[in-house]
All heavy atoms as TSV, in Angstrom:
chain	resi	resn	atom	element	x	y	z
A	1	MET	N	N	-4.635	58.879	-99.718
A	1	MET	CA	C	-6.067	59.376	-99.967
A	1	MET	C	C	-6.970	58.412	-99.264
A	1	MET	O	O	-6.815	57.206	-99.247
A	1	MET	CB	C	-6.338	59.263	-101.524
A	1	MET	CG	C	-7.659	59.797	-101.869
A	1	MET	SD	S	-7.716	60.013	-103.682
A	1	MET	CE	C	-9.440	60.020	-103.843
A	2	LEU	N	N	-8.042	58.988	-98.637
A	2	LEU	CA	C	-8.955	58.152	-97.890
A	2	LEU	C	C	-9.941	57.550	-98.796
A	2	LEU	O	O	-10.401	58.113	-99.715
A	2	LEU	CB	C	-9.688	59.044	-96.819
A	2	LEU	CG	C	-8.864	59.671	-95.690
A	2	LEU	CD1	C	-9.698	60.586	-94.930
A	2	LEU	CD2	C	-8.239	58.545	-94.853
A	3	GLU	N	N	-10.229	56.300	-98.490
A	3	GLU	CA	C	-11.347	55.493	-99.234
A	3	GLU	C	C	-12.663	56.037	-98.802
A	3	GLU	O	O	-12.984	56.134	-97.664
A	3	GLU	CB	C	-11.173	54.029	-98.995
A	3	GLU	CG	C	-12.094	53.257	-99.727
A	3	GLU	CD	C	-12.035	51.735	-99.472
A	3	GLU	OE1	O	-10.997	51.355	-98.883
A	3	GLU	OE2	O	-12.968	51.021	-99.849
A	4	ARG	N	N	-13.476	56.329	-99.729
A	4	ARG	CA	C	-14.804	56.833	-99.540
A	4	ARG	C	C	-15.659	55.607	-99.386
A	4	ARG	O	O	-15.749	54.812	-100.253
A	4	ARG	CB	C	-15.308	57.728	-100.652
A	4	ARG	CG	C	-16.543	58.427	-100.417
A	4	ARG	CD	C	-16.903	59.492	-101.390
A	4	ARG	NE	N	-16.493	59.082	-102.762
A	4	ARG	CZ	C	-17.456	58.771	-103.653
A	4	ARG	NH1	N	-18.729	58.853	-103.318
A	4	ARG	NH2	N	-17.132	58.396	-104.840
A	5	LEU	N	N	-16.376	55.506	-98.243
A	5	LEU	CA	C	-17.230	54.295	-97.965
A	5	LEU	C	C	-18.664	54.458	-98.370
A	5	LEU	O	O	-19.426	53.497	-98.498
A	5	LEU	CB	C	-17.040	53.943	-96.508
A	5	LEU	CG	C	-15.666	53.574	-95.989
A	5	LEU	CD1	C	-15.736	53.288	-94.525
A	5	LEU	CD2	C	-15.163	52.400	-96.714
A	6	GLU	N	N	-19.115	55.733	-98.432
A	6	GLU	CA	C	-20.548	55.990	-98.743
A	6	GLU	C	C	-20.637	56.720	-100.002
A	6	GLU	O	O	-19.797	57.585	-100.392
A	6	GLU	CB	C	-21.157	56.841	-97.544
A	6	GLU	CG	C	-21.179	56.126	-96.273
A	6	GLU	CD	C	-21.763	56.924	-95.137
A	6	GLU	OE1	O	-22.299	58.001	-95.464
A	6	GLU	OE2	O	-21.738	56.417	-94.080
A	7	PRO	N	N	-21.769	56.559	-100.764
A	7	PRO	CA	C	-21.933	57.214	-102.015
A	7	PRO	C	C	-22.231	58.731	-101.768
A	7	PRO	O	O	-22.749	59.071	-100.627
A	7	PRO	CB	C	-23.122	56.637	-102.638
A	7	PRO	CG	C	-23.930	56.001	-101.527
A	7	PRO	CD	C	-22.797	55.592	-100.452
A	8	THR	N	N	-21.976	59.613	-102.739
A	8	THR	CA	C	-22.291	61.009	-102.567
A	8	THR	C	C	-23.682	61.173	-102.794
A	8	THR	O	O	-24.420	60.326	-103.363
A	8	THR	CB	C	-21.434	61.834	-103.571
A	8	THR	OG1	O	-21.848	61.518	-104.918
A	8	THR	CG2	C	-19.947	61.728	-103.446
A	9	LEU	N	N	-24.220	62.401	-102.471
A	9	LEU	CA	C	-25.647	62.679	-102.692
A	9	LEU	C	C	-25.845	62.685	-104.171
A	9	LEU	O	O	-26.913	62.124	-104.638
A	9	LEU	CB	C	-25.997	64.097	-102.182
A	9	LEU	CG	C	-27.462	64.517	-102.321
A	9	LEU	CD1	C	-28.325	63.514	-101.642
A	9	LEU	CD2	C	-27.614	65.894	-101.764
A	10	ASP	N	N	-25.011	63.206	-105.015
A	10	ASP	CA	C	-25.156	63.126	-106.501
A	10	ASP	C	C	-25.315	61.658	-106.955
A	10	ASP	O	O	-26.184	61.385	-107.824
A	10	ASP	CB	C	-24.020	63.841	-107.204
A	10	ASP	CG	C	-23.959	65.261	-107.050
A	10	ASP	OD1	O	-25.133	65.822	-106.947
A	10	ASP	OD2	O	-22.888	65.954	-107.145
A	11	GLU	N	N	-24.439	60.846	-106.463
A	11	GLU	CA	C	-24.544	59.406	-106.841
A	11	GLU	C	C	-25.851	58.776	-106.432
A	11	GLU	O	O	-26.476	58.023	-107.201
A	11	GLU	CB	C	-23.339	58.585	-106.241
A	11	GLU	CG	C	-22.012	58.977	-106.801
A	11	GLU	CD	C	-20.786	58.428	-106.064
A	11	GLU	OE1	O	-20.959	58.064	-104.851
A	11	GLU	OE2	O	-19.751	58.392	-106.699
A	12	LEU	N	N	-26.298	59.118	-105.238
A	12	LEU	CA	C	-27.589	58.506	-104.737
A	12	LEU	C	C	-28.681	59.017	-105.610
A	12	LEU	O	O	-29.682	58.253	-105.979
A	12	LEU	CB	C	-27.885	58.849	-103.299
A	12	LEU	CG	C	-26.956	58.257	-102.317
A	12	LEU	CD1	C	-27.244	58.825	-101.021
A	12	LEU	CD2	C	-27.211	56.767	-102.269
A	13	LEU	N	N	-28.707	60.333	-105.948
A	13	LEU	CA	C	-29.818	60.896	-106.675
A	13	LEU	C	C	-29.844	60.497	-108.165
A	13	LEU	O	O	-30.848	60.714	-108.840
A	13	LEU	CB	C	-29.794	62.427	-106.574
A	13	LEU	CG	C	-30.120	62.984	-105.227
A	13	LEU	CD1	C	-29.939	64.515	-105.157
A	13	LEU	CD2	C	-31.463	62.549	-104.672
A	14	THR	N	N	-28.798	59.816	-108.634
A	14	THR	CA	C	-28.842	59.343	-110.072
A	14	THR	C	C	-29.060	57.811	-110.089
A	14	THR	O	O	-29.139	57.299	-111.215
A	14	THR	CB	C	-27.540	59.653	-110.763
A	14	THR	OG1	O	-26.413	59.153	-110.094
A	14	THR	CG2	C	-27.310	61.277	-110.857
A	15	GLU	N	N	-29.136	57.183	-108.949
A	15	GLU	CA	C	-29.478	55.711	-108.966
A	15	GLU	C	C	-30.877	55.541	-109.486
A	15	GLU	O	O	-31.848	56.193	-109.106
A	15	GLU	CB	C	-29.415	55.184	-107.571
A	15	GLU	CG	C	-28.077	54.923	-107.039
A	15	GLU	CD	C	-27.342	53.831	-107.788
A	15	GLU	OE1	O	-27.968	52.807	-108.053
A	15	GLU	OE2	O	-26.167	53.960	-107.955
A	16	PRO	N	N	-31.019	54.569	-110.481
A	16	PRO	CA	C	-32.408	54.425	-111.046
A	16	PRO	C	C	-33.504	54.052	-110.032
A	16	PRO	O	O	-34.566	54.565	-110.172
A	16	PRO	CB	C	-32.132	53.211	-112.037
A	16	PRO	CG	C	-30.699	53.276	-112.328
A	16	PRO	CD	C	-30.044	53.805	-111.095
A	17	ILE	N	N	-33.228	53.182	-109.045
A	17	ILE	CA	C	-34.264	52.810	-108.086
A	17	ILE	C	C	-34.669	54.026	-107.211
A	17	ILE	O	O	-35.740	54.280	-106.954
A	17	ILE	CB	C	-33.804	51.663	-107.203
A	17	ILE	CG1	C	-34.954	51.161	-106.364
A	17	ILE	CG2	C	-32.617	52.078	-106.303
A	17	ILE	CD1	C	-36.021	50.474	-107.104
A	18	ILE	N	N	-33.651	54.910	-106.933
A	18	ILE	CA	C	-33.965	56.110	-106.160
A	18	ILE	C	C	-34.791	57.031	-106.985
A	18	ILE	O	O	-35.762	57.641	-106.562
A	18	ILE	CB	C	-32.639	56.883	-105.735
A	18	ILE	CG1	C	-31.861	55.928	-104.851
A	18	ILE	CG2	C	-32.906	58.207	-105.091
A	18	ILE	CD1	C	-32.408	55.666	-103.491
A	19	ARG	N	N	-34.477	57.149	-108.272
A	19	ARG	CA	C	-35.268	58.038	-109.192
A	19	ARG	C	C	-36.689	57.617	-109.287
A	19	ARG	O	O	-37.632	58.334	-109.317
A	19	ARG	CB	C	-34.601	58.096	-110.581
A	19	ARG	CG	C	-33.127	58.532	-110.615
A	19	ARG	CD	C	-32.773	59.905	-110.516
A	19	ARG	NE	N	-33.523	60.752	-111.450
A	19	ARG	CZ	C	-33.535	62.001	-111.310
A	19	ARG	NH1	N	-32.827	62.630	-110.400
A	19	ARG	NH2	N	-34.124	62.803	-112.188
A	20	LEU	N	N	-36.853	56.245	-109.387
A	20	LEU	CA	C	-38.184	55.723	-109.426
A	20	LEU	C	C	-39.036	55.933	-108.171
A	20	LEU	O	O	-40.232	56.339	-108.256
A	20	LEU	CB	C	-38.128	54.160	-109.700
A	20	LEU	CG	C	-37.696	53.712	-111.026
A	20	LEU	CD1	C	-37.500	52.210	-111.098
A	20	LEU	CD2	C	-38.849	54.112	-112.088
A	21	VAL	N	N	-38.410	55.800	-106.998
A	21	VAL	CA	C	-39.121	56.045	-105.721
A	21	VAL	C	C	-39.443	57.571	-105.637
A	21	VAL	O	O	-40.558	57.890	-105.272
A	21	VAL	CB	C	-38.262	55.585	-104.521
A	21	VAL	CG1	C	-38.904	56.044	-103.241
A	21	VAL	CG2	C	-38.107	54.051	-104.537
A	22	MET	N	N	-38.514	58.383	-105.995
A	22	MET	CA	C	-38.741	59.842	-105.914
A	22	MET	C	C	-39.867	60.205	-106.901
A	22	MET	O	O	-40.778	60.983	-106.445
A	22	MET	CB	C	-37.494	60.635	-106.315
A	22	MET	CG	C	-36.401	60.566	-105.249
A	22	MET	SD	S	-34.832	61.246	-105.738
A	22	MET	CE	C	-35.212	62.838	-106.409
A	23	ALA	N	N	-39.915	59.681	-108.066
A	23	ALA	CA	C	-40.961	60.010	-109.071
A	23	ALA	C	C	-42.303	59.514	-108.510
A	23	ALA	O	O	-43.359	60.252	-108.622
A	23	ALA	CB	C	-40.649	59.282	-110.356
A	24	SER	N	N	-42.358	58.329	-107.888
A	24	SER	CA	C	-43.634	57.842	-107.431
A	24	SER	C	C	-44.137	58.689	-106.179
A	24	SER	O	O	-45.336	58.734	-105.948
A	24	SER	CB	C	-43.565	56.388	-106.993
A	24	SER	OG	O	-42.868	56.183	-105.815
A	25	ASP	N	N	-43.213	59.263	-105.426
A	25	ASP	CA	C	-43.559	60.154	-104.279
A	25	ASP	C	C	-43.685	61.596	-104.669
A	25	ASP	O	O	-44.031	62.412	-103.861
A	25	ASP	CB	C	-42.475	60.072	-103.259
A	25	ASP	CG	C	-42.423	58.734	-102.588
A	25	ASP	OD1	O	-43.428	57.996	-102.659
A	25	ASP	OD2	O	-41.426	58.324	-101.899
A	26	GLY	N	N	-43.408	61.924	-106.007
A	26	GLY	CA	C	-43.524	63.300	-106.424
A	26	GLY	C	C	-42.404	64.204	-105.881
A	26	GLY	O	O	-42.596	65.398	-105.624
A	27	VAL	N	N	-41.267	63.600	-105.602
A	27	VAL	CA	C	-40.128	64.386	-105.073
A	27	VAL	C	C	-39.077	64.625	-106.173
A	27	VAL	O	O	-38.740	63.697	-106.928
A	27	VAL	CB	C	-39.497	63.580	-103.806
A	27	VAL	CG1	C	-38.280	64.315	-103.363
A	27	VAL	CG2	C	-40.517	63.386	-102.739
A	28	ARG	N	N	-38.524	65.840	-106.153
A	28	ARG	CA	C	-37.540	66.172	-107.203
A	28	ARG	C	C	-36.158	66.173	-106.451
A	28	ARG	O	O	-36.066	66.363	-105.287
A	28	ARG	CB	C	-37.834	67.491	-107.823
A	28	ARG	CG	C	-39.123	67.538	-108.610
A	28	ARG	CD	C	-39.523	68.943	-109.077
A	28	ARG	NE	N	-39.530	69.800	-107.990
A	28	ARG	CZ	C	-38.995	71.061	-107.860
A	28	ARG	NH1	N	-38.374	71.565	-108.965
A	28	ARG	NH2	N	-39.144	71.844	-106.881
A	29	SER	N	N	-35.120	66.078	-107.310
A	29	SER	CA	C	-33.718	66.182	-106.786
A	29	SER	C	C	-33.529	67.504	-106.028
A	29	SER	O	O	-32.843	67.587	-105.000
A	29	SER	CB	C	-32.749	66.056	-107.904
A	29	SER	OG	O	-32.826	64.834	-108.519
A	30	ASP	N	N	-34.060	68.587	-106.586
A	30	ASP	CA	C	-33.984	69.886	-105.998
A	30	ASP	C	C	-34.575	69.915	-104.580
A	30	ASP	O	O	-34.104	70.606	-103.667
A	30	ASP	CB	C	-34.541	71.027	-106.805
A	30	ASP	CG	C	-33.757	71.244	-108.157
A	30	ASP	OD1	O	-32.654	70.789	-108.247
A	30	ASP	OD2	O	-34.352	71.841	-109.056
A	31	ASP	N	N	-35.675	69.178	-104.378
A	31	ASP	CA	C	-36.320	69.158	-103.054
A	31	ASP	C	C	-35.334	68.447	-102.033
A	31	ASP	O	O	-35.201	68.973	-100.948
A	31	ASP	CB	C	-37.599	68.252	-103.140
A	31	ASP	CG	C	-38.599	68.833	-104.095
A	31	ASP	OD1	O	-38.697	70.049	-104.258
A	31	ASP	OD2	O	-39.446	68.066	-104.673
A	32	ILE	N	N	-34.701	67.381	-102.476
A	32	ILE	CA	C	-33.809	66.714	-101.565
A	32	ILE	C	C	-32.583	67.572	-101.290
A	32	ILE	O	O	-32.141	67.702	-100.138
A	32	ILE	CB	C	-33.339	65.373	-102.223
A	32	ILE	CG1	C	-34.484	64.403	-102.515
A	32	ILE	CG2	C	-32.298	64.709	-101.364
A	32	ILE	CD1	C	-35.241	63.998	-101.270
A	33	ARG	N	N	-32.124	68.201	-102.315
A	33	ARG	CA	C	-30.899	69.116	-102.130
A	33	ARG	C	C	-31.269	70.253	-101.201
A	33	ARG	O	O	-30.493	70.669	-100.278
A	33	ARG	CB	C	-30.486	69.675	-103.401
A	33	ARG	CG	C	-29.812	68.627	-104.321
A	33	ARG	CD	C	-29.327	69.202	-105.594
A	33	ARG	NE	N	-29.012	68.181	-106.557
A	33	ARG	CZ	C	-27.983	67.336	-106.537
A	33	ARG	NH1	N	-27.218	67.400	-105.496
A	33	ARG	NH2	N	-27.865	66.417	-107.445
A	34	LYS	N	N	-32.451	70.858	-101.298
A	34	LYS	CA	C	-32.898	71.923	-100.342
A	34	LYS	C	C	-32.953	71.363	-98.939
A	34	LYS	O	O	-32.486	72.077	-97.992
A	34	LYS	CB	C	-34.241	72.493	-100.776
A	34	LYS	CG	C	-34.695	73.602	-99.931
A	34	LYS	CD	C	-36.038	74.165	-100.395
A	34	LYS	CE	C	-36.415	75.334	-99.518
A	34	LYS	NZ	N	-37.814	75.372	-99.174
A	35	VAL	N	N	-33.590	70.228	-98.717
A	35	VAL	CA	C	-33.643	69.710	-97.295
A	35	VAL	C	C	-32.281	69.437	-96.819
A	35	VAL	O	O	-31.959	69.778	-95.615
A	35	VAL	CB	C	-34.459	68.369	-97.308
A	35	VAL	CG1	C	-34.302	67.694	-96.024
A	35	VAL	CG2	C	-35.950	68.654	-97.598
A	36	MET	N	N	-31.306	68.919	-97.612
A	36	MET	CA	C	-30.018	68.604	-97.072
A	36	MET	C	C	-29.235	69.887	-96.802
A	36	MET	O	O	-28.539	69.975	-95.877
A	36	MET	CB	C	-29.201	67.788	-98.158
A	36	MET	CG	C	-29.814	66.347	-98.416
A	36	MET	SD	S	-29.952	65.367	-96.931
A	36	MET	CE	C	-28.261	64.954	-96.736
A	37	SER	N	N	-29.456	70.881	-97.609
A	37	SER	CA	C	-28.774	72.183	-97.409
A	37	SER	C	C	-29.279	72.820	-96.030
A	37	SER	O	O	-28.484	73.329	-95.287
A	37	SER	CB	C	-29.044	73.099	-98.548
A	37	SER	OG	O	-28.459	74.431	-98.325
A	38	GLU	N	N	-30.582	72.708	-95.821
A	38	GLU	CA	C	-31.136	73.319	-94.604
A	38	GLU	C	C	-30.656	72.482	-93.355
A	38	GLU	O	O	-30.335	73.021	-92.327
A	38	GLU	CB	C	-32.673	73.287	-94.684
A	38	GLU	CG	C	-33.283	74.241	-95.569
A	38	GLU	CD	C	-34.780	74.031	-95.889
A	38	GLU	OE1	O	-35.366	73.055	-95.359
A	38	GLU	OE2	O	-35.326	74.856	-96.604
A	39	ALA	N	N	-30.543	71.127	-93.511
A	39	ALA	CA	C	-30.002	70.318	-92.359
A	39	ALA	C	C	-28.502	70.669	-92.160
A	39	ALA	O	O	-28.094	70.784	-91.043
A	39	ALA	CB	C	-30.148	68.858	-92.789
A	40	GLN	N	N	-27.801	70.915	-93.269
A	40	GLN	CA	C	-26.396	71.272	-93.065
A	40	GLN	C	C	-26.304	72.622	-92.350
A	40	GLN	O	O	-25.402	72.706	-91.448
A	40	GLN	CB	C	-25.824	71.450	-94.477
A	40	GLN	CG	C	-24.327	71.790	-94.436
A	40	GLN	CD	C	-23.775	71.914	-95.867
A	40	GLN	OE1	O	-24.545	71.915	-96.841
A	40	GLN	NE2	N	-22.474	72.077	-95.997
A	41	MET	N	N	-27.119	73.572	-92.698
A	41	MET	CA	C	-27.041	74.878	-91.971
A	41	MET	C	C	-27.355	74.713	-90.466
A	41	MET	O	O	-26.753	75.306	-89.628
A	41	MET	CB	C	-27.938	75.881	-92.604
A	41	MET	CG	C	-27.387	76.340	-93.919
A	41	MET	SD	S	-28.375	77.777	-94.698
A	41	MET	CE	C	-29.947	77.138	-94.773
A	42	GLU	N	N	-28.344	73.827	-90.212
A	42	GLU	CA	C	-28.750	73.574	-88.825
A	42	GLU	C	C	-27.707	72.852	-88.037
A	42	GLU	O	O	-27.335	73.287	-86.888
A	42	GLU	CB	C	-30.001	72.709	-88.767
A	42	GLU	CG	C	-30.608	72.443	-87.376
A	42	GLU	CD	C	-31.031	73.744	-86.677
A	42	GLU	OE1	O	-31.469	74.767	-87.352
A	42	GLU	OE2	O	-31.055	73.782	-85.457
A	43	LEU	N	N	-27.040	71.949	-88.660
A	43	LEU	CA	C	-25.914	71.266	-87.997
A	43	LEU	C	C	-24.733	72.142	-87.689
A	43	LEU	O	O	-24.091	72.098	-86.745
A	43	LEU	CB	C	-25.438	70.006	-88.828
A	43	LEU	CG	C	-26.357	68.815	-88.745
A	43	LEU	CD1	C	-25.969	67.730	-89.756
A	43	LEU	CD2	C	-26.458	68.242	-87.342
A	44	CYS	N	N	-24.528	73.087	-88.741
A	44	CYS	CA	C	-23.500	74.042	-88.557
A	44	CYS	C	C	-23.720	74.979	-87.354
A	44	CYS	O	O	-22.849	75.208	-86.544
A	44	CYS	CB	C	-23.305	74.854	-89.867
A	44	CYS	SG	S	-21.895	75.928	-89.809
A	45	SER	N	N	-24.982	75.381	-87.198
A	45	SER	CA	C	-25.333	76.183	-86.034
A	45	SER	C	C	-25.120	75.399	-84.734
A	45	SER	O	O	-24.569	75.962	-83.769
A	45	SER	CB	C	-26.799	76.547	-86.107
A	45	SER	OG	O	-26.979	77.384	-87.312
A	46	VAL	N	N	-25.545	74.123	-84.736
A	46	VAL	CA	C	-25.332	73.344	-83.470
A	46	VAL	C	C	-23.877	73.160	-83.206
A	46	VAL	O	O	-23.460	73.232	-82.049
A	46	VAL	CB	C	-26.002	71.952	-83.654
A	46	VAL	CG1	C	-25.702	71.033	-82.607
A	46	VAL	CG2	C	-27.577	72.199	-83.718
A	47	ASP	N	N	-23.074	72.883	-84.219
A	47	ASP	CA	C	-21.616	72.742	-84.072
A	47	ASP	C	C	-20.979	74.006	-83.505
A	47	ASP	O	O	-20.179	73.963	-82.608
A	47	ASP	CB	C	-20.994	72.374	-85.384
A	47	ASP	CG	C	-21.187	70.978	-85.786
A	47	ASP	OD1	O	-21.709	70.236	-84.991
A	47	ASP	OD2	O	-20.804	70.545	-86.904
A	48	ALA	N	N	-21.482	75.144	-83.952
A	48	ALA	CA	C	-20.934	76.465	-83.532
A	48	ALA	C	C	-21.297	76.672	-82.061
A	48	ALA	O	O	-20.442	77.137	-81.293
A	48	ALA	CB	C	-21.421	77.576	-84.417
A	49	ILE	N	N	-22.507	76.337	-81.653
A	49	ILE	CA	C	-22.870	76.529	-80.306
A	49	ILE	C	C	-22.078	75.600	-79.382
A	49	ILE	O	O	-21.613	75.898	-78.363
A	49	ILE	CB	C	-24.334	76.242	-80.109
A	49	ILE	CG1	C	-25.203	77.369	-80.788
A	49	ILE	CG2	C	-24.780	76.154	-78.669
A	49	ILE	CD1	C	-26.648	77.090	-80.986
A	50	ALA	N	N	-21.918	74.314	-79.846
A	50	ALA	CA	C	-21.173	73.315	-79.047
A	50	ALA	C	C	-19.680	73.741	-78.866
A	50	ALA	O	O	-19.091	73.431	-77.868
A	50	ALA	CB	C	-21.288	71.931	-79.724
A	51	ALA	N	N	-19.210	74.392	-79.930
A	51	ALA	CA	C	-17.746	74.768	-79.867
A	51	ALA	C	C	-17.556	75.772	-78.779
A	51	ALA	O	O	-16.406	75.931	-78.300
A	51	ALA	CB	C	-17.379	75.331	-81.248
A	52	THR	N	N	-18.513	76.544	-78.384
A	52	THR	CA	C	-18.331	77.545	-77.312
A	52	THR	C	C	-18.789	77.032	-75.936
A	52	THR	O	O	-18.581	77.737	-74.926
A	52	THR	CB	C	-19.231	78.827	-77.645
A	52	THR	OG1	O	-20.636	78.456	-77.571
A	52	THR	CG2	C	-18.870	79.430	-78.902
A	53	SER	N	N	-19.202	75.727	-75.888
A	53	SER	CA	C	-19.607	75.163	-74.672
A	53	SER	C	C	-18.423	74.753	-73.878
A	53	SER	O	O	-17.362	74.282	-74.399
A	53	SER	CB	C	-20.448	73.849	-74.934
A	53	SER	OG	O	-20.712	73.168	-73.740
A	54	ALA	N	N	-18.481	74.830	-72.510
A	54	ALA	CA	C	-17.392	74.442	-71.598
A	54	ALA	C	C	-17.379	72.914	-71.569
A	54	ALA	O	O	-16.413	72.321	-71.024
A	54	ALA	CB	C	-17.602	74.977	-70.217
A	55	PHE	N	N	-18.359	72.208	-72.012
A	55	PHE	CA	C	-18.513	70.734	-71.892
A	55	PHE	C	C	-17.934	70.029	-73.140
A	55	PHE	O	O	-17.853	68.824	-73.140
A	55	PHE	CB	C	-19.886	70.323	-71.625
A	55	PHE	CG	C	-20.505	70.998	-70.393
A	55	PHE	CD1	C	-21.371	72.008	-70.427
A	55	PHE	CD2	C	-20.045	70.526	-69.121
A	55	PHE	CE1	C	-21.800	72.568	-69.278
A	55	PHE	CE2	C	-20.505	71.088	-67.923
A	55	PHE	CZ	C	-21.360	72.153	-68.023
A	56	ARG	N	N	-17.652	70.708	-74.165
A	56	ARG	CA	C	-17.081	70.073	-75.419
A	56	ARG	C	C	-15.933	70.756	-75.831
A	56	ARG	O	O	-15.823	72.046	-75.773
A	56	ARG	CB	C	-18.168	70.120	-76.586
A	56	ARG	CG	C	-19.210	69.018	-76.340
A	56	ARG	CD	C	-20.143	68.938	-77.539
A	56	ARG	NE	N	-19.391	68.493	-78.715
A	56	ARG	CZ	C	-19.998	68.424	-79.872
A	56	ARG	NH1	N	-21.192	68.735	-80.096
A	56	ARG	NH2	N	-19.299	67.974	-80.922
A	57	PRO	N	N	-14.894	70.112	-76.438
A	57	PRO	CA	C	-13.745	70.801	-76.939
A	57	PRO	C	C	-14.047	71.679	-78.168
A	57	PRO	O	O	-15.035	71.350	-78.801
A	57	PRO	CB	C	-12.790	69.706	-77.357
A	57	PRO	CG	C	-13.679	68.479	-77.494
A	57	PRO	CD	C	-14.856	68.676	-76.515
A	58	THR	N	N	-13.351	72.655	-78.344
A	58	THR	CA	C	-13.603	73.566	-79.473
A	58	THR	C	C	-13.289	72.846	-80.728
A	58	THR	O	O	-12.266	72.173	-80.840
A	58	THR	CB	C	-12.725	74.859	-79.328
A	58	THR	OG1	O	-12.996	75.451	-78.088
A	58	THR	CG2	C	-12.937	75.822	-80.447
A	59	THR	N	N	-14.205	73.005	-81.751
A	59	THR	CA	C	-13.964	72.465	-83.002
A	59	THR	C	C	-13.155	73.406	-83.881
A	59	THR	O	O	-13.096	74.552	-83.605
A	59	THR	CB	C	-15.272	72.025	-83.674
A	59	THR	OG1	O	-16.066	73.193	-83.863
A	59	THR	CG2	C	-15.997	70.964	-82.907
A	60	ALA	N	N	-12.681	72.885	-85.023
A	60	ALA	CA	C	-11.933	73.803	-85.918
A	60	ALA	C	C	-12.845	74.628	-86.817
A	60	ALA	O	O	-12.388	75.221	-87.701
A	60	ALA	CB	C	-11.094	72.811	-86.818
A	61	GLY	N	N	-14.115	74.669	-86.572
A	61	GLY	CA	C	-15.053	75.366	-87.257
A	61	GLY	C	C	-16.136	74.476	-87.984
A	61	GLY	O	O	-16.102	73.282	-87.782
A	62	CYS	N	N	-17.015	75.046	-88.659
A	62	CYS	CA	C	-18.078	74.270	-89.284
A	62	CYS	C	C	-17.593	73.668	-90.594
A	62	CYS	O	O	-17.443	74.426	-91.558
A	62	CYS	CB	C	-19.300	75.137	-89.515
A	62	CYS	SG	S	-20.624	74.245	-90.194
A	63	ASN	N	N	-17.327	72.376	-90.535
A	63	ASN	CA	C	-16.880	71.724	-91.757
A	63	ASN	C	C	-17.672	70.472	-91.967
A	63	ASN	O	O	-17.165	69.372	-91.817
A	63	ASN	CB	C	-15.376	71.405	-91.717
A	63	ASN	CG	C	-14.822	70.844	-92.985
A	63	ASN	OD1	O	-15.518	70.938	-93.964
A	63	ASN	ND2	N	-13.682	70.206	-92.916
A	64	ILE	N	N	-18.960	70.666	-92.352
A	64	ILE	CA	C	-19.840	69.430	-92.428
A	64	ILE	C	C	-20.196	69.188	-93.885
A	64	ILE	O	O	-21.017	68.398	-94.143
A	64	ILE	CB	C	-21.007	69.551	-91.534
A	64	ILE	CG1	C	-21.916	70.776	-91.945
A	64	ILE	CG2	C	-20.698	69.609	-90.091
A	64	ILE	CD1	C	-23.257	70.672	-91.388
A	65	TYR	N	N	-19.631	70.010	-94.834
A	65	TYR	CA	C	-19.977	69.848	-96.189
A	65	TYR	C	C	-19.807	68.427	-96.678
A	65	TYR	O	O	-20.659	67.918	-97.329
A	65	TYR	CB	C	-19.088	70.800	-97.055
A	65	TYR	CG	C	-19.432	70.799	-98.463
A	65	TYR	CD1	C	-20.582	71.525	-98.943
A	65	TYR	CD2	C	-18.629	70.148	-99.417
A	65	TYR	CE1	C	-20.931	71.526	-100.324
A	65	TYR	CE2	C	-19.005	70.141	-100.771
A	65	TYR	CZ	C	-20.180	70.898	-101.181
A	65	TYR	OH	O	-20.401	70.843	-102.518
A	66	HIS	N	N	-18.739	67.726	-96.274
A	66	HIS	CA	C	-18.490	66.393	-96.703
A	66	HIS	C	C	-19.556	65.386	-96.201
A	66	HIS	O	O	-19.711	64.315	-96.767
A	66	HIS	CB	C	-17.180	65.923	-96.260
A	66	HIS	CG	C	-17.063	65.791	-94.773
A	66	HIS	ND1	N	-16.868	66.826	-93.941
A	66	HIS	CD2	C	-17.141	64.738	-93.978
A	66	HIS	CE1	C	-16.835	66.358	-92.697
A	66	HIS	NE2	N	-16.974	65.088	-92.690
A	67	ARG	N	N	-20.370	65.694	-95.211
A	67	ARG	CA	C	-21.378	64.855	-94.778
A	67	ARG	C	C	-22.462	64.583	-95.755
A	67	ARG	O	O	-23.076	63.493	-95.743
A	67	ARG	CB	C	-22.025	65.431	-93.474
A	67	ARG	CG	C	-21.146	65.449	-92.279
A	67	ARG	CD	C	-21.904	66.017	-91.100
A	67	ARG	NE	N	-21.012	66.264	-89.985
A	67	ARG	CZ	C	-21.468	66.873	-88.865
A	67	ARG	NH1	N	-22.661	67.284	-88.729
A	67	ARG	NH2	N	-20.615	67.080	-87.898
A	68	PHE	N	N	-22.737	65.509	-96.571
A	68	PHE	CA	C	-23.756	65.400	-97.566
A	68	PHE	C	C	-23.403	65.343	-99.038
A	68	PHE	O	O	-24.131	64.759	-99.832
A	68	PHE	CB	C	-24.798	66.564	-97.472
A	68	PHE	CG	C	-25.300	66.669	-96.013
A	68	PHE	CD1	C	-25.075	67.760	-95.358
A	68	PHE	CD2	C	-26.006	65.570	-95.500
A	68	PHE	CE1	C	-25.608	67.888	-94.089
A	68	PHE	CE2	C	-26.510	65.673	-94.219
A	68	PHE	CZ	C	-26.313	66.932	-93.501
A	69	TRP	N	N	-22.233	65.723	-99.374
A	69	TRP	CA	C	-21.917	65.809	-100.795
A	69	TRP	C	C	-20.681	65.017	-101.005
A	69	TRP	O	O	-20.093	64.474	-101.407
A	69	TRP	CB	C	-21.719	67.176	-101.270
A	69	TRP	CG	C	-22.635	68.188	-100.722
A	69	TRP	CD1	C	-22.329	69.135	-99.820
A	69	TRP	CD2	C	-23.977	68.369	-100.961
A	69	TRP	NE1	N	-23.428	69.840	-99.512
A	69	TRP	CE2	C	-24.469	69.374	-100.204
A	69	TRP	CE3	C	-24.918	67.686	-101.813
A	69	TRP	CZ2	C	-25.822	69.767	-100.239
A	69	TRP	CZ3	C	-26.200	68.106	-101.838
A	69	TRP	CH2	C	-26.654	69.148	-101.079
C-alpha cells in the first residue's frame, strides 16, 4: 500500500485553523468543493486533449480524482 503524503480535502476542510480562515472569509466547505470539482473537470478535459496529441504519450484516461480527494 502506498503511503499518502498529503491530507485529503476532507481532512483539510475539517482542520480548525482552516475552518476559522474560511469563516472569516465567508467561504463554506461546499464552495471549496465546487471549485475543486470544476478544476477537476477542466484538468480532465486538458488531459483528454493531451492524450490525442502527437507530442505526448497517450494516457490511460482521465484519472485525476485522487488529486483532490
